[in-house]
DRENDO-1510 file (C-alpha; in Angstrom, 1 decimal, always signed):
<recs>
REC; n; res; u; v; w
REC; 1; MET; -80.1; +61.5; +53.4 .
REC; 2; ILE; -80.7; +63.2; +56.7 .
REC; 3; TYR; -79.9; +61.5; +60.0 .
REC; 4; LEU; -82.2; +62.0; +62.9 .
REC; 5; GLU; -82.0; +60.8; +66.5 .
REC; 6; SER; -84.9; +60.8; +69.0 .
REC; 7; PRO; -84.1; +62.4; +72.4 .
REC; 8; SER; -86.7; +60.3; +74.1 .
REC; 9; THR; -87.3; +56.7; +75.1 .
REC; 10; ASP; -91.1; +57.2; +75.5 .
REC; 11; PRO; -92.7; +54.8; +73.0 .
REC; 12; GLU; -95.8; +57.0; +72.5 .
REC; 13; PHE; -93.6; +60.0; +71.7 .
REC; 14; ASN; -91.3; +58.1; +69.4 .
REC; 15; LEU; -94.1; +56.8; +67.2 .
REC; 16; ALA; -95.5; +60.4; +67.1 .
REC; 17; LEU; -92.1; +61.7; +66.2 .
REC; 18; GLU; -91.9; +59.2; +63.3 .
REC; 19; GLN; -95.3; +60.3; +62.1 .
REC; 20; PHE; -94.2; +64.0; +62.3 .
REC; 21; VAL; -91.1; +63.3; +60.2 .
REC; 22; PHE; -93.2; +61.3; +57.7 .
REC; 23; ASP; -96.1; +63.8; +57.4 .
REC; 24; GLU; -94.6; +67.2; +58.1 .
REC; 25; MET; -90.9; +67.4; +57.5 .
REC; 26; ASP; -89.6; +68.3; +54.0 .
REC; 27; HIS; -90.8; +65.7; +51.5 .
REC; 28; SER; -88.0; +66.4; +49.1 .
REC; 29; GLN; -85.6; +64.9; +51.7 .
REC; 30; GLU; -85.1; +61.3; +52.8 .
REC; 31; TYR; -84.4; +60.4; +56.4 .
REC; 32; PHE; -82.8; +57.7; +58.6 .
REC; 33; MET; -83.5; +57.7; +62.3 .
REC; 34; LEU; -82.3; +55.7; +65.2 .
REC; 35; TRP; -84.3; +55.5; +68.4 .
REC; 36; GLN; -85.0; +53.5; +71.6 .
REC; 37; ASN; -88.1; +52.7; +73.6 .
REC; 38; ASP; -88.4; +51.9; +77.2 .
REC; 39; ASN; -90.4; +48.8; +78.0 .
REC; 40; ALA; -93.3; +48.6; +75.5 .
REC; 41; ILE; -95.3; +46.3; +73.2 .
REC; 42; ILE; -95.8; +47.8; +69.8 .
REC; 43; VAL; -98.7; +46.3; +68.0 .
REC; 44; GLY; -99.4; +46.4; +64.2 .
REC; 45; LYS; -102.1; +48.7; +62.9 .
REC; 46; ASN; -104.5; +45.9; +62.0 .
REC; 47; GLN; -104.1; +43.7; +65.1 .
REC; 48; ASN; -106.4; +43.0; +68.0 .
REC; 49; THR; -104.4; +44.3; +70.9 .
REC; 50; ILE; -106.1; +42.0; +73.5 .
REC; 51; GLU; -105.3; +39.0; +71.3 .
REC; 52; GLU; -101.6; +39.8; +71.2 .
REC; 53; ILE; -100.6; +40.6; +74.8 .
REC; 54; ASN; -100.5; +39.0; +78.2 .
REC; 55; GLN; -102.6; +41.7; +79.8 .
REC; 56; LYS; -101.9; +40.5; +83.4 .
REC; 57; TYR; -98.1; +40.6; +82.9 .
REC; 58; VAL; -98.3; +43.9; +81.0 .
REC; 59; GLU; -100.2; +45.5; +83.9 .
REC; 60; GLU; -98.0; +44.1; +86.6 .
REC; 61; HIS; -94.7; +45.2; +84.9 .
REC; 62; LYS; -96.0; +48.5; +83.7 .
REC; 63; ILE; -95.3; +47.8; +80.1 .
REC; 64; LYS; -96.8; +50.4; +77.7 .
REC; 65; VAL; -98.9; +49.1; +74.8 .
REC; 66; VAL; -98.9; +51.3; +71.7 .
REC; 67; ARG; -100.3; +50.8; +68.2 .
REC; 68; ARG; -98.1; +51.9; +65.2 .
REC; 69; LEU; -99.2; +53.1; +61.8 .
REC; 70; SER; -97.7; +50.1; +59.9 .
REC; 71; GLY; -99.0; +46.6; +59.7 .
REC; 72; GLY; -97.4; +43.4; +60.7 .
REC; 73; GLY; -97.1; +41.7; +64.1 .
REC; 74; ALA; -96.5; +42.7; +67.7 .
REC; 75; VAL; -93.0; +43.3; +69.0 .
REC; 76; TYR; -91.4; +44.0; +72.4 .
REC; 77; HIS; -89.1; +46.9; +72.9 .
REC; 78; ASP; -86.8; +47.7; +75.8 .
REC; 79; LEU; -83.6; +49.6; +76.3 .
REC; 80; GLY; -81.6; +46.6; +75.0 .
REC; 81; ASN; -83.2; +47.1; +71.7 .
REC; 82; LEU; -82.3; +49.7; +69.0 .
REC; 83; ASN; -84.9; +50.8; +66.4 .
REC; 84; PHE; -84.3; +52.2; +63.0 .
REC; 85; THR; -86.5; +54.1; +60.5 .
REC; 86; PHE; -86.1; +54.9; +56.9 .
REC; 87; ILE; -88.4; +57.5; +55.4 .
REC; 88; VAL; -88.0; +57.8; +51.6 .
REC; 89; ASN; -89.8; +58.6; +48.4 .
REC; 90; GLY; -90.6; +56.1; +45.7 .
REC; 91; GLU; -92.1; +56.3; +42.2 .
REC; 92; ASP; -94.2; +53.2; +42.9 .
REC; 93; ALA; -94.1; +52.8; +46.6 .
REC; 94; SER; -96.8; +50.1; +46.6 .
REC; 95; ASN; -94.2; +47.7; +45.1 .
REC; 96; MET; -91.3; +48.5; +47.4 .
REC; 97; ASP; -89.6; +45.4; +48.8 .
REC; 98; LEU; -88.9; +45.4; +52.6 .
REC; 99; HIS; -85.6; +43.6; +51.8 .
REC; 100; ALA; -84.2; +46.8; +50.2 .
REC; 101; PHE; -84.2; +48.4; +53.7 .
REC; 102; CYS; -83.1; +45.2; +55.6 .
REC; 103; HIS; -80.0; +44.5; +53.6 .
REC; 104; PRO; -78.0; +47.6; +54.8 .
REC; 105; ILE; -78.6; +46.5; +58.4 .
REC; 106; ALA; -77.5; +42.9; +57.6 .
REC; 107; GLN; -74.5; +44.1; +55.7 .
REC; 108; ALA; -73.4; +46.4; +58.6 .
REC; 109; LEU; -73.6; +43.4; +61.0 .
REC; 110; ASN; -71.6; +41.2; +58.5 .
REC; 111; GLN; -68.9; +43.9; +58.8 .
REC; 112; LEU; -68.9; +43.3; +62.5 .
REC; 113; GLY; -68.5; +39.5; +62.0 .
REC; 114; VAL; -72.2; +38.7; +62.7 .
REC; 115; PRO; -73.7; +36.2; +60.2 .
REC; 116; ALA; -76.9; +38.2; +59.8 .
REC; 117; GLU; -79.1; +37.6; +56.8 .
REC; 118; VAL; -82.5; +38.8; +55.5 .
REC; 119; ASN; -84.9; +35.9; +55.8 .
REC; 120; GLY; -88.5; +35.6; +54.9 .
REC; 121; ARG; -90.8; +38.5; +54.2 .
REC; 122; ASN; -89.7; +40.9; +56.8 .
REC; 123; ASP; -87.2; +39.4; +59.2 .
REC; 124; ILE; -83.4; +39.6; +59.7 .
REC; 125; THR; -82.0; +36.6; +61.4 .
REC; 126; ILE; -78.8; +35.1; +62.8 .
REC; 127; GLU; -78.4; +31.3; +62.4 .
REC; 128; GLY; -82.2; +31.1; +61.9 .
REC; 129; ARG; -83.1; +33.1; +64.9 .
REC; 130; LYS; -84.9; +36.4; +64.5 .
REC; 131; PHE; -83.5; +39.6; +66.0 .
REC; 132; SER; -85.2; +42.1; +63.7 .
REC; 133; GLY; -88.8; +42.4; +62.6 .
REC; 134; ASN; -89.7; +45.0; +60.0 .
REC; 135; SER; -92.8; +46.7; +58.6 .
REC; 136; GLN; -93.8; +49.5; +56.4 .
REC; 137; TYR; -96.4; +52.3; +56.1 .
REC; 138; ILE; -96.9; +53.7; +52.6 .
REC; 139; ARG; -98.9; +56.8; +51.6 .
REC; 140; ASN; -98.7; +59.2; +48.7 .
REC; 141; LYS; -95.6; +57.5; +47.2 .
REC; 142; ARG; -93.8; +58.0; +50.4 .
REC; 143; ILE; -92.5; +55.1; +52.5 .
REC; 144; MET; -91.8; +54.7; +56.2 .
REC; 145; HIS; -89.9; +51.5; +56.9 .
REC; 146; HIS; -89.0; +50.7; +60.5 .
REC; 147; GLY; -87.5; +47.7; +62.3 .
REC; 148; THR; -86.2; +46.5; +65.5 .
REC; 149; MET; -82.6; +45.4; +66.4 .
REC; 150; MET; -82.5; +43.2; +69.5 .
REC; 151; PHE; -79.0; +43.9; +70.8 .
REC; 152; ASP; -79.3; +42.9; +74.4 .
REC; 153; SER; -83.0; +42.6; +75.2 .
REC; 154; ASP; -84.4; +40.6; +78.1 .
REC; 155; LEU; -85.7; +37.6; +76.2 .
REC; 156; SER; -87.6; +36.3; +79.2 .
REC; 157; VAL; -89.8; +39.4; +79.2 .
REC; 158; VAL; -90.2; +39.1; +75.4 .
REC; 159; SER; -91.6; +35.6; +75.9 .
REC; 160; ALA; -93.8; +36.5; +78.9 .
REC; 161; CYS; -95.5; +39.7; +77.7 .
REC; 162; LEU; -96.4; +38.2; +74.3 .
REC; 163; ASN; -97.5; +34.9; +75.8 .
REC; 164; VAL; -101.3; +35.4; +75.6 .
REC; 165; SER; -103.9; +33.4; +77.6 .
REC; 166; ARG; -105.6; +30.4; +76.3 .
REC; 167; ASP; -109.0; +32.0; +76.3 .
REC; 168; LYS; -110.8; +31.6; +73.0 .
REC; 169; ILE; -110.6; +34.7; +71.0 .
REC; 170; GLU; -112.1; +35.0; +67.5 .
REC; 171; SER; -111.3; +38.1; +65.5 .
REC; 172; LYS; -110.3; +39.4; +62.1 .
REC; 173; GLY; -107.2; +41.0; +63.4 .
REC; 174; VAL; -103.9; +40.0; +61.9 .
REC; 175; LYS; -102.2; +37.6; +64.3 .
REC; 176; SER; -98.5; +37.6; +65.0 .
REC; 177; VAL; -96.3; +34.7; +64.0 .
REC; 178; ARG; -94.0; +33.9; +66.9 .
REC; 179; SER; -90.4; +33.1; +66.0 .
REC; 180; ARG; -87.4; +32.0; +67.9 .
REC; 181; VAL; -85.5; +35.1; +68.9 .
REC; 182; THR; -82.0; +36.1; +69.8 .
REC; 183; ASN; -79.7; +39.0; +70.6 .
REC; 184; ILE; -77.0; +40.5; +68.4 .
REC; 185; ARG; -74.6; +40.9; +71.3 .
REC; 186; GLU; -73.9; +37.2; +71.8 .
REC; 187; TYR; -72.6; +36.8; +68.2 .
REC; 188; LEU; -70.1; +39.6; +68.3 .
REC; 189; ASN; -66.4; +38.7; +68.1 .
REC; 190; GLN; -65.7; +41.5; +70.5 .
REC; 191; ASP; -68.1; +42.5; +73.3 .
REC; 192; ILE; -69.3; +46.1; +72.9 .
REC; 193; THR; -72.1; +48.2; +74.5 .
REC; 194; LEU; -75.3; +49.1; +72.7 .
REC; 195; LYS; -74.0; +52.7; +72.5 .
REC; 196; GLN; -70.8; +51.5; +70.7 .
REC; 197; TYR; -72.9; +49.3; +68.4 .
REC; 198; LYS; -75.1; +52.2; +67.5 .
REC; 199; GLU; -72.0; +54.3; +66.6 .
REC; 200; LEU; -70.5; +51.5; +64.5 .
REC; 201; LEU; -73.8; +51.0; +62.7 .
REC; 202; LEU; -74.2; +54.7; +62.0 .
REC; 203; HIS; -70.5; +54.9; +60.8 .
REC; 204; TYR; -71.2; +52.1; +58.3 .
REC; 205; MET; -74.5; +53.7; +57.1 .
REC; 206; GLU; -72.8; +57.0; +56.5 .
REC; 207; GLN; -70.0; +55.3; +54.5 .
REC; 208; GLU; -72.7; +53.7; +52.3 .
REC; 209; THR; -75.0; +56.7; +52.0 .
REC; 210; PRO; -73.7; +60.2; +52.8 .
REC; 211; MET; -75.8; +61.8; +55.5 .
REC; 212; THR; -76.2; +65.2; +57.1 .
REC; 213; ARG; -77.3; +65.4; +60.7 .
REC; 214; HIS; -80.4; +67.3; +61.9 .
REC; 215; ALA; -81.2; +68.0; +65.6 .
REC; 216; PHE; -84.9; +68.4; +66.3 .
REC; 217; THR; -85.9; +71.9; +67.3 .
REC; 218; PRO; -88.0; +72.6; +70.3 .
REC; 219; GLU; -90.9; +73.5; +68.0 .
REC; 220; GLU; -90.6; +70.1; +66.2 .
REC; 221; LEU; -90.5; +68.2; +69.4 .
REC; 222; ALA; -93.5; +70.2; +70.7 .
REC; 223; ARG; -95.4; +69.2; +67.5 .
REC; 224; ALA; -94.6; +65.5; +68.1 .
REC; 225; GLU; -96.0; +65.9; +71.6 .
REC; 226; GLU; -99.2; +67.2; +70.1 .
REC; 227; ILE; -99.4; +64.2; +67.8 .
REC; 228; LYS; -98.7; +61.9; +70.7 .
REC; 229; ALA; -101.6; +63.4; +72.8 .
REC; 230; ALA; -104.0; +63.2; +69.8 .
REC; 231; ARG; -103.2; +59.6; +68.9 .
REC; 232; TYR; -100.5; +57.5; +70.5 .
REC; 233; ALA; -101.3; +58.2; +74.2 .
REC; 234; ARG; -105.0; +57.5; +73.7 .
REC; 235; TRP; -106.8; +54.2; +74.7 .
REC; 236; GLU; -109.0; +54.7; +71.7 .
REC; 237; TRP; -106.1; +54.2; +69.3 .
REC; 238; ASN; -104.1; +51.6; +71.2 .
REC; 239; TYR; -107.0; +49.3; +72.2 .
REC; 240; GLY; -110.2; +50.8; +70.8 .
REC; 241; TYR; -109.0; +50.7; +67.2 .
REC; 242; SER; -108.9; +46.9; +67.4 .
REC; 243; PRO; -111.2; +45.0; +65.0 .
REC; 244; ARG; -114.4; +43.4; +66.3 .
REC; 245; TYR; -113.8; +40.2; +68.2 .
REC; 246; SER; -115.6; +37.6; +70.3 .
REC; 247; LEU; -114.1; +36.4; +73.5 .
REC; 248; ARG; -114.9; +33.4; +75.7 .
REC; 249; LYS; -113.4; +33.0; +79.2 .
REC; 250; GLU; -113.6; +30.2; +81.7 .
REC; 251; ARG; -112.5; +30.6; +85.3 .
REC; 252; ARG; -113.1; +28.5; +88.5 .
REC; 253; ILE; -113.3; +30.6; +91.6 .
REC; 254; GLU; -112.9; +29.0; +95.0 .
REC; 255; GLY; -116.2; +29.2; +97.0 .
REC; 256; CYS; -118.1; +30.3; +93.9 .
REC; 257; GLY; -117.7; +27.8; +91.1 .
REC; 258; LYS; -117.1; +27.9; +87.4 .
REC; 259; ILE; -117.8; +31.2; +85.6 .
REC; 260; LEU; -118.0; +31.3; +81.8 .
REC; 261; VAL; -118.0; +34.7; +80.2 .
REC; 262; SER; -119.0; +35.2; +76.6 .
REC; 263; MET; -118.4; +38.7; +75.1 .
REC; 264; ASP; -118.6; +40.5; +71.8 .
REC; 265; VAL; -116.3; +43.6; +71.6 .
REC; 266; GLU; -116.4; +46.3; +69.0 .
REC; 267; ASN; -114.1; +49.3; +68.9 .
REC; 268; GLY; -112.8; +48.2; +72.2 .
REC; 269; ARG; -116.2; +48.4; +73.9 .
REC; 270; ILE; -118.4; +45.6; +75.1 .
REC; 271; LYS; -121.2; +45.1; +72.7 .
REC; 272; ASN; -122.9; +42.3; +74.5 .
REC; 273; MET; -122.0; +39.7; +77.2 .
REC; 274; GLU; -123.5; +36.7; +78.9 .
REC; 275; PHE; -122.5; +34.7; +82.0 .
REC; 276; TYR; -122.9; +30.9; +82.3 .
REC; 277; GLY; -121.6; +28.3; +84.8 .
REC; 278; ASP; -122.2; +26.5; +88.0 .
REC; 279; TYR; -121.3; +29.5; +90.1 .
REC; 280; PHE; -123.2; +30.5; +93.3 .
REC; 281; GLY; -124.9; +34.0; +93.4 .
REC; 282; ASN; -128.3; +35.5; +94.1 .
REC; 283; GLY; -128.3; +38.4; +91.6 .
REC; 284; ASP; -129.5; +38.3; +88.0 .
REC; 285; THR; -126.3; +38.5; +85.9 .
REC; 286; ALA; -128.3; +39.9; +83.0 .
REC; 287; GLU; -128.4; +43.1; +85.0 .
REC; 288; LEU; -124.6; +43.1; +85.3 .
REC; 289; ALA; -124.3; +42.4; +81.5 .
REC; 290; ALA; -126.7; +45.3; +80.7 .
REC; 291; LEU; -124.7; +47.7; +83.0 .
REC; 292; LEU; -121.4; +46.9; +81.3 .
REC; 293; THR; -122.7; +47.0; +77.7 .
REC; 294; GLY; -121.0; +49.9; +75.9 .
REC; 295; CYS; -118.2; +50.1; +78.4 .
REC; 296; GLU; -114.5; +50.2; +77.3 .
REC; 297; MET; -112.4; +47.2; +78.0 .
REC; 298; GLU; -110.1; +49.2; +80.3 .
REC; 299; ARG; -109.6; +48.7; +84.0 .
REC; 300; GLU; -110.4; +52.1; +85.4 .
REC; 301; ARG; -113.4; +52.6; +83.0 .
REC; 302; LEU; -114.8; +49.2; +84.0 .
REC; 303; LEU; -114.4; +50.0; +87.7 .
REC; 304; THR; -116.0; +53.4; +87.2 .
REC; 305; ARG; -119.0; +51.8; +85.4 .
REC; 306; LEU; -119.5; +49.3; +88.2 .
REC; 307; GLY; -119.4; +52.0; +90.8 .
REC; 308; GLU; -120.8; +50.7; +94.1 .
REC; 309; VAL; -122.2; +47.5; +92.6 .
REC; 310; ASP; -121.6; +44.5; +94.9 .
REC; 311; ILE; -120.2; +41.8; +92.6 .
REC; 312; GLU; -120.4; +39.2; +95.3 .
REC; 313; ARG; -124.2; +39.5; +95.0 .
REC; 314; TYR; -123.8; +38.0; +91.6 .
REC; 315; PHE; -120.8; +35.7; +92.2 .
REC; 316; ASN; -120.1; +34.5; +95.7 .
REC; 317; HIS; -116.7; +35.3; +97.1 .
REC; 318; LEU; -115.6; +37.3; +94.0 .
REC; 319; PRO; -114.3; +40.8; +94.8 .
REC; 320; LYS; -114.9; +43.5; +92.2 .
REC; 321; GLU; -111.2; +43.8; +91.3 .
REC; 322; SER; -111.0; +40.1; +90.7 .
REC; 323; PHE; -114.1; +40.2; +88.5 .
REC; 324; VAL; -112.5; +42.9; +86.4 .
REC; 325; ASP; -109.3; +40.7; +86.2 .
REC; 326; ILE; -111.4; +38.0; +84.7 .
REC; 327; LEU; -112.7; +40.3; +82.0 .
REC; 328; LEU; -109.3; +41.7; +81.1 .
REC; 329; GLN; -106.8; +38.9; +81.9 .
</recs>
């Protein structure tokens, strides 16, 4: 097995680097990679992004939102989290068990005195609390299995950024199942840093499976940057790829009244929308709905589409930015 380490903490780049290794590096070899992301929410391939995240919190705290190739639920990454990836071959990859990849991680933690165990379909837990979620991408008898290891993550941010609003959303996207979470660090007999934990984990893995180390070349990193630009840095992938969904929002605005917004969204774009409520305004909101039909559900694109439109003509005392907030948050 070949050990790889990402030189970056950019979540868009790291998902592109995974894809590069999976698609383009020597398929006769198998790989193990450790990597970290700066603040990000990583959503599963088949999820509705809007349904999974607290958009207001994400925008305010500049948290990146990136869609991965594999299924499963949304997870939060920060620099207190260490991620691992196995890329291997299998005769019948469709029947591979996620547990086969989770057990080495649990066993390594057991060696450090942490009572970790593989639990459920794709979790590793400590005393019933989840610290590692796992998922797989399988193609052409080749498997990419990746997972998180929350070592010292900010659990308050985990809760806040994945605490979605109570607006009614109906979609066919795969919804995340929220679990009680914990950090590895608080269970260690001896306090160590994440860097030290990473070295100990790698030492255990190398004892179990001999590895050679490969440093990415400038050309390989450049190719990952190309993949990032083509997919993982694009709104069309991270938001627009979401399945069709219907969204109903209700807000009360001081000096205006109650505004009810009903929208159908497909490929991340507004397919149709209607406004109801006891709000005050002189304009015909059907004009506003027609203007926004076909627009992407993204702040700058909505503001550009609205241009010089005076939103307060339609909704008294509601500035344009606040109107867009209603649609997105």
